[in-house]
RONUVO-38251 format. One record per residue (C-alpha): x, y, z; residue in three letters. Coordinates in steps of 0.02 Angstrom, whole numbers, plus 50000, padded with zeros to 5 digits. Each point is the difference from the previous one (the first is absolute). Layout:
<dokols>
XYZALA
...
</dokols>
This chain:
<dokols>
507314889550505MET
500604993350138PRO
501695007649959PHE
501384984949994ALA
500804998650145PRO
501515009250018VAL
501664985650000PRO
501104999650141SER
501805008849950GLY
500744987750104SER
501254986149983VAL
500194988550125ALA
501804987549990GLY
500364986850133ARG
500325010950114THR
499395018350084LEU
502025006049945GLN
499594990149818GLU
498445009749980SER
499475016149944THR
498725009450070TYR
498955014749895ARG
498345005150076PRO
498634998649837ARG
499405017849934VAL
498264999449956PRO
499715010349864PRO
499465018250010LYS
498204997349899ARG
499265018050099LEU
500825016949994HIS
500505009650161ASP
498505011050018ASP
498784988149960SER
498345006750084PRO
498764991650095ASN
498434999249930ILE
498155000550089VAL
498394999349920ILE
498555003250097VAL
498424994449909LEU
498065005450085ILE
498454991049976ASP
498645003549916ASP
500285018850011ALA
499565012449881GLY
500725017449953PRO
498445008450019GLY
500554998250216LEU
501675008450054PRO
500325016850031SER
501525000449899THR
498634998749845PHE
498805008050057GLY
499264989250080GLY
499215001350191GLU
500844988350090VAL
501325005250084THR
501754990149939THR
501495008150056ALA
501334989149937THR
499554999049849LEU
500155019249988ASP
501674997350059ARG
500484986949870ILE
499155011149876CYS
500975018250051GLY
501774989150047GLU
499894991249803GLY
498824998349870VAL
498404992349941SER
499154993249849TYR
497935004449989ASN
499984985949845ARG
500594984450068PHE
498864982950004HIS
499734985650060THR
498754984749961THR
498185004050087ALA
500294985150131MET
501154997650114CYS
500934980650007SER
500245009049803PRO
500725013550022THR
501184992050162ARG
500704988449845ALA
500185011949861SER
501095010850136LEU
501094987150047LEU
500404990349873THR
499865013649846GLY
498804990149917ARG
498194999149952ASN
498944994750122HIS
499144987649853HIS
501574991049965GLU
500674998550160ILE
498194991050034GLY
499195012750107ASN
498655007249910GLY
499075001050113GLN
500434996450235ILE
500364982750053ALA
498514993750100GLU
499224999049822LEU
501414989849891ALA
499464990249852ASN
500844990649855ASP
500385013149887TRP
501635004949984ASP
499665018550029GLY
498854994950166TYR
501034985850053ALA
500295008650177GLY
501934999650015LYS
501545011349967ILE
501014984549903PRO
501934998450017ARG
500135008049825SER
499745015350066SER
500995002150152ALA
499605014850122THR
501105015950010VAL
500254995950167ALA
500924981449942GLU
500975008249859VAL
500985014150160LEU
499984988350113LYS
501414989349868GLN
500585016849961TYR
500165003550201GLY
498845007550047TYR
499094997050163ALA
497844998549979THR
498845002650134SER
498205000949966ALA
498505005650099PHE
497954999949997GLY
499134992949867LYS
500804986649913TRP
498034993149898HIS
500974991249870ASN
500404983150061THR
498644988249948PRO
498664997950127ALA
499964980850040GLU
501765003650020GLU
500055010850167THR
499834988350166THR
501444998550101ALA
500454983049912ALA
500375009449827GLY
500654995149877PRO
500865018449993PHE
501015000249864GLU
498525010649941ASN
500215009850151TRP
500925016650014PRO
501684992050080THR
499644987749875GLY
500205014649832LEU
501775011150085GLY
499175006650129PHE
501164995750140GLU
498915006350164TYR
498355002249986PHE
498445008750121TYR
498364998749947GLY
498244992249944PHE
499964988649838LEU
498225002849936ALA
499085016549949GLY
499525008750164GLU
500154996150188ALA
499295008750145SER
501235015150032GLN
499654994450206TYR
499824980349987GLU
501014993949843PRO
500704983049956HIS
502075005450001LEU
501564990249913VAL
501154999550079ARG
501364995349831ASN
499044981549999THR
499475000850175THR
498235006850069VAL
500345011550115VAL
498735009750114ALA
499705017950024PRO
501205006550121PRO
498575009150087ARG
498195000049989THR
498925011949945PRO
499585007350210GLU
501855003349978GLU
499945011049878GLY
500554988549849TYR
499735002749819HIS
500704991049866LEU
500695017549908SER
500875003150141GLU
500744982750034ASP
500725000249810LEU
500935014450024ALA
500674994950168ASP
500554984949923ASP
500815007649844ALA
500805015350134ILE
500684983350086GLY
500694990949870TRP
501065017449934LEU
500975002750147ARG
500094979450010ARG
500765003749782HIS
500965013250107LYS
500934989250111ALA
500144984349922PHE
500275006249811ASN
500365019149998ALA
501114993649857ASP
498664996549867LYS
498635006749933PRO
498024997450024PHE
498584998449900PHE
498374999250131MET
498504999749932TYR
498255007850114TRP
498404995349941ALA
498695008350125SER
498244989450003GLY
499335017450003CYS
499065007349932LEU
499204984349952HIS
498304991750107GLY
499734997750144PRO
500265018550025HIS
500774998750184HIS
500675016250121ILE
499945005350178MET
498535011350036LYS
500955016750026ASP
500974998949795TRP
498104995949939ALA
499435018650102ASP
501425008349906LYS
498805001649858TYR
498145001650107ALA
499065011649879GLY
501095002749852LYS
498744987749891PHE
498645007250037ASP
499315005049827ASP
500514984349916GLY
501044990949850TRP
499285014149873ASP
500655016450069THR
501634990450079TYR
500314994249814ARG
499835018649956GLN
500955005950124ARG
501454988649964VAL
500125002749824PHE
499955019250014GLU
501444997750134ARG
500964988349884ALA
500405010149862LYS
500495014550125GLN
501364989650056LYS
500374997349835GLY
499634980950015TRP
498804999549841LEU
500205010249851PRO
499045014749988GLN
498954995349865ASP
499654984450091CYS
497824994050016ARG
499294994750132LEU
498834986249927THR
498554995950062GLU
499274988150132ARG
499264981749908ASP
498245000549999GLU
500014980350118THR
500905009250126LEU
498715010950145ALA
500285019150000ALA
500235003850159TRP
498355009450010ASP
499444981449983ASP
500424994250153ILE
498595001950138PRO
500315011150138GLU
499994988550134ASP
501234989349922GLU
501155012649954LYS
500675003550151PRO
500714981250010PHE
500805002749804GLN
500795016150074ARG
500914990450166ARG
500434986349876LEU
501245015749904MET
500595007250135GLU
500584979850058VAL
500634998949831ALA
500995017550018ALA
500664996250169GLY
500664982549934TYR
500925009949865ALA
500765012450078GLU
500454986950140HIS
500944989849875VAL
501235013249921ASP
500465004550180VAL
500544981949996GLN
501095004049848VAL
500665014550073GLY
500914990550148ARG
500694989549875ILE
500555012349883ALA
500655011050213ASP
501034983450020GLU
500825002249826LEU
500575016350009ASP
500474995450214HIS
501004985149960LEU
500975011049828GLY
499034988649846TYR
498925013749951GLY
501365009749896GLU
500054982949888ASN
498424991050047THR
498925001849820LEU
498515000150053PHE
498414998349921PHE
498415003250082TYR
498584992949906ILE
497995007350045TRP
498834985549965GLY
500634982649899ASP
498025004249911ASN
498945014650039GLY
498785001750143SER
498744985750024SER
498334999249996GLY
499844984650033GLU
499335005550189GLY
498505002549867GLN
498505010150082ASN
500865000550162GLY
500474985950125THR
500494993050172ILE
500414982549920ALA
500945001149867GLU
500144982549938LEU
497715001749962LEU
500735005749825ALA
500914988549964GLN
498694986150030ASN
498725006149937GLY
498835000950137ILE
498565016549975PRO
500105010750149THR
499205018850013THR
500885013650089VAL
498695001850154ARG
500684983250029GLN
501515006950021HIS
499605012250098ILE
499074989750100ASP
501304988350061ALA
501355011950022LEU
498545008650123ASP
500034984350105GLU
502124999950009LEU
499915016950057GLY
499655013049862GLY
501095010349859LEU
501464997750162ASP
500314984149906VAL
500385002949857LEU
501824996549957GLY
500234988150202SER
500114981649980PRO
498104997150017LEU
499915002149820VAL
500404998649809ASP
499585017849935ASN
500325005949829GLN
499245017549918TYR
498665002349863HIS
500754996849823ALA
499535018250002GLY
501565005650094TRP
501054990049906ALA
499405007049848TRP
500545017050075ALA
501474990850055GLY
500624999849818SER
499835018649975THR
499775003049848PRO
499804984549887TYR
498534989749963LYS
500494985150083GLY
500614988350156MET
500594987150055LYS
499774984049887LEU
499785012649834LEU
501164995449924ALA
499175012149847SER
500305015350096HIS
501255009950062LEU
499154997950183GLY
500684985449995GLY
501894998049964THR
500345016650014ARG
500815002950172ASN
501275011950047PRO
501864999350020MET
501335005150105ALA
502054999649986VAL
501065006550115ARG
502054997549972TRP
500965014250094PRO
501704994049911ALA
499425001649844LYS
498355007249955ILE
499885018150012THR
498165005750076ALA
498785004649878ASP
498345008650078PRO
499104996349816ALA
499284982649955PRO
501024989849861ARG
498614994749880ASP
500724986849922VAL
498884984649958PHE
500674984950099LEU
499234983550112HIS
500474988650144CYS
501054988949854THR
501455013849982ASP
500544998850172VAL
501254985049994VAL
500595005249866PRO
500445019450068THR
500724991750128ILE
501074988249900TYR
500585016549897ASP
500485010250152VAL
500724984150100VAL
500844998849842GLY
499414978849946ILE
499184992549868GLU
498824987050031ALA
500674984750031PRO
499454986549852ARG
500084986150098THR
499704997250201VAL
500324982650077TYR
499874993149809GLY
498555007649962GLU
499675009849844PRO
499505016950002GLN
498505008849915MET
500695017149928PRO
499365014850119LEU
498215011749974ALA
500775015450043GLY
501065012949979ALA
501115010850067SER
499615016350048PHE
501795003950133ALA
500125013849877ARG
498575010750047THR
500735000150176LEU
501225009349958ALA
499395010749854ASP
498245002249988ARG
499765003349802THR
500834982449974ALA
499294985349922PRO
499354985850098GLY
498694986650002GLY
499244991149858LYS
498955008349877LYS
498634984249986THR
499224991050171GLN
498494989150019TYR
498714998250163PHE
499014986150019GLU
498764993950174ILE
498744989550004MET
499465003949837GLY
500055019349988SER
501465002649896ARG
500905015449900ALA
501735003449907ILE
501105014450005TYR
500975008449851HIS
500775013049980ASP
499005012650062GLY
498484989449958TRP
498964988750123LEU
498704989049913ALA
498704990550158ALA
498624988850022ALA
499305001650165ARG
499434983450022GLY
498534988850077PRO
500185006650166ARG
500015015750091LEU
500844996550194PRO
498675011250098TRP
498514992049917VAL
499374984850130PRO
500234982049909GLY
499734993849860GLN
499785009249845PRO
498084995049890GLU
500894991649865GLY
501764995450045ILE
499984981749971ALA
499735004749829THR
501505013649975TRP
500845000249902THR
501725011749927PRO
499275001549832ASP
498595010550046ASN
500795014350135ASP
500035017149904ARG
501675008150016TRP
500395017850024GLU
501475008249950LEU
500755016350058TYR
501355010849952HIS
501055000550185LEU
501285013849917GLU
498325010749994GLU
498944992850128ASP
500894995250162TRP
498574994650096SER
499264987949863GLN
498605012249996SER
499604999949783ARG
499604984449944ASP
500645000949794LEU
499524984449962ALA
498355003149881ASP
501095014749932ARG
501424990949939LEU
499594981549982PRO
501674994549889LYS
501115006750172LYS
498934989150127LEU
499984986449843ALA
501915001850008GLN
500155000450194MET
499004985050040ARG
500884991749864GLU
501715005150113LEU
499134992950151PHE
499454981549931ALA
502105000149949ILE
500705006350169GLU
498474987450062ALA
500284981249908ALA
502035006850054ARG
499715000250173ASN
498974984450036ALA
498375012350027VAL
499274988749899LEU
498274994050029PRO
499235018850029ILE
499585000950182GLY
500754980750042GLY
499865008350186GLY
498354999150022LEU
500054981949962TRP
500134995650160VAL
498825014750102PRO
498724998649892VAL
499674986349868TYR
500664986850090HIS
500145004550219PRO
500174980250040GLU
501855001749929LEU
500715013950143ARG
501174993250091ILE
499674986650111SER
500654985050074PRO
500174985249913PRO
499304990450158TYR
498314995450037ARG
500894994850200GLU
500945004150132TRP
500824993850161GLU
500675016350122PHE
500804997850169ALA
499405010450136GLY
501345014249975ASP
499845001349823MET
500005020049957VAL
500235013449869ARG
499274990849839MET
499645013849867PRO
498094998149969GLU
500244999349820PHE
501214980350046CYS
498354996050122ALA
498744990150000PRO
498345009149976ALA
499054998650140LEU
498785016349951GLY
499184993849819ASN
500264981949977ARG
499324985050080ASN
501274990450114ASN
500154993150201VAL
501165007150124VAL
500514986250121THR
500715002950159ILE
500934990450118ASP
500065008250165VAL
500495001450171ASP
498835013350122ILE
500335005450136PRO
498505006250126ALA
499215016749923ASP
501145001449872ALA
500465015649891ASN
500745001149833GLY
500154999649816VAL
500024981949924LEU
500015008049819TYR
500115015449908SER
500015006149826LEU
499925017549959GLY
499815015950075ALA
498855012450106ALA
499555007049830ALA
499274981649937GLY
500534981850068GLY
499264988950067LEU
500584991250204THR
499614985350116CYS
500405002450181TYR
499844996750157LEU
498965013350148ASP
500094995250164GLU
499594982149939GLY
498815005849864HIS
500174995249829LEU
499915013449903CYS
499915004049806TYR
500115013949902GLU
499815005649810TYR
500565014649981ASN
499255006949829LEU
501105014149977PHE
499545011850157ILE
498375001549925LEU
499124983750072SER
500554988250117ARG
499254983050048THR
500504993850188LYS
499374983850058ILE
500484994750177ARG
499564982950066SER
499045000750150GLU
500674992450134SER
501984999750054LYS
501184984149897LEU
500314988450155PRO
502014997050029PRO
500704988649903GLY
500724990549862ARG
498795005949868THR
499595000349801THR
499055013749913LEU
499485001949825VAL
499635017249914VAL
498914995849853THR
499755009849878THR
498834998749807ARG
499115010049911TYR
498055002950030ALA
499815003749809GLN
501354998849876PRO
500535017149936ARG
501385014450025PRO
499805006650164ALA
498634988450038GLY
499634994950184PRO
500734987950100LEU
499554989050129ASP
501074998950155ILE
499854986850103THR
501064992450140ILE
500044986450093ALA
501114991250157ARG
500384982449982ASP
498264995749878GLY
499135012550102ASP
499155011749929THR
500305016550125ILE
499785014249900ALA
499495005449828ALA
499385016649869GLY
499985007249834CYS
501255013049936VAL
498645010449873PRO
501345004749880ILE
501874994949969SER
501605004449922ALA
500204993849840PRO
501845004449961LEU
501065002950168LEU
499775010950139PHE
502045008250001THR
501245000849878ALA
501604999050148ASN
499234992650159ASP
500034981550056CYS
499094983150069LEU
500714999250171ASP
499564984150100ILE
500255002550169GLY
500085020150019THR
499555013349902CYS
501665008449951LEU
499305014349882GLY
498835009350003SER
498564993550110PRO
498374994549920VAL
498865001650115SER
499745015350103LEU
499394990450168ASP
502024995050030TYR
500795012449923ARG
500465006950176GLU
500704984050042ARG
500994997849813ALA
500914988449973PRO
498894989950101PHE
500944986050023PRO
499074982850012PHE
500164995050188GLU
499904982349978GLY
501074988849876HIS
499654997149840ILE
500724981549922HIS
499345000549828ARG
498805009949879VAL
499204990549850HIS
499505010149862VAL
499194991749830ALA
498515006349865TYR
498644992849983THR
</dokols>
């Protein structure tokens, strides 16, 4: 691929009369009833949430897809988002295509390089070459962070990897109210504000529906492939109050009791076998009874918000399914609905109103979160644009019922086992009983090729292609007893690992537990050689409840040897390579290679990963500006409402704010107004103490004279956001300061000639 151009069938003579006209006829590469294909991927959602499988989050669309098709209760992912997405779209294992961890933590080990190689063409690229129209919506998270600016390069954006159309966000998460969005390769603003009713999940469904309608009008004779990957249920948990209120009081008895209810209901529904056991809570994870009574309303409301958020996205999937039927596509559309790219996420740890606190390693107490929330308006603010809340890890554990693990644990099924439903009315007879064939996300691409009747290409744009790692399960769509998938599959994320083979699973939990704040003691000297391995016979122990390692040491040794073989074959080595940057070498985290920048006064939407680190590096910002009398407006802003810094003018007063994840706001304001005219403003940031999260001294000068100064007591050592940006002359994303939120985007009323930034 690409296929050679079809030569003309006409013969040109000297004149038209002497010429033979015979239009070229492209070869037929697809059969007449080639199906349309839709993949829906939900984010950070475990099997214990949907009502479809015994949970208490209403999922009417998932009910419908299961009821009109078939479901799989042993479908598996990688325990982390970017790796799953890369594998799902290519049919290869995540390490062998350089996606051993999220793109932002890329390093130089081959298995962790952070780019999908050209030797692993996506299913979109292959289907496009065969004549499919292709589109992608929502979360991407497979582009290197340093390549996500409006300047590109664009070859690793969705449109460079086989998708003819893309609308969504490139990072791992986004505000659901004020996201940084891209259409194809152009940065675009959300079509409405939160006050006007905007929500990202709805916008993504709207845009997908619009694309389907355009396809019907312009490309009616072409089949299509659509990949719709919501940012829900990833943090921040953003949803309108009326959706959260549907669940008021439903989780009052806590996650331990919720888990028991879901487990019993899942067995009644036939989603879990009757001999399945409910695994125990890890001793390091808090029981509901351990939560102080005065903190329980906060923890309950966090789960109510998450539940409303999850139901809302399922409704948006339903809107897309309805449109497929309305346009006449539903009958011959192969529709995959995958509930989770990994298990539920415990990255909210003890419950938070600013979920990037955990990534920055800043210790806090739940009481600090509650107190800050009270200042914003109380529990009703949860789910709003003012906070980036995420629930307690106990709810993530409950959302992964009946398993031990959750997201980031590749060792346990709660991190890797996700429900999948498939509908294709033209070919699949509805079957209410789930299929229990062991499948992996790498199996989806070969299944699509099998169904469409094509082979994986040997070369694409001259690049030899690596073999597919997955195996088709197409036969199981029509026949539940048919074989499908493969017998062996490894798992590994940041040192947590497992190997499945022919009904057995061996696993080592690795050095970190996602719900435990900070870095674990001894991780600096961690080696996989010292990890304890567990052994489970999944054919007799559905949920990993009985560890057989001590009873069957020879079997465990065989499984460990098999893992070693698969790890070497798939570029997993070194084990724990994904920890290289976040744990051992944080100084290698993706950042611009520059120490100095020159910006025009209207530069906007520079993703934080690519912007100067104004909040955690010694730096000087110099602004050449014309200031009108009593001026208002943002000079520059980095970050978002849940964390960031900003410099602006308010009625002529120069203001600076450092918003440390809502919990602390350092505000500096000049005593007198700045006189009108052209002037030079200099904002100097220096560490008062050279240590991560150390205090920062801020000095602001006008034409060489200091006009304001202050100290930021605690700083953000890594970054403020995953998806927001640096803006100059305005604040186009989520407003950093509450003081100008009602006036956002609060454009500067004067003229900024230039902004110079330099590290010192």
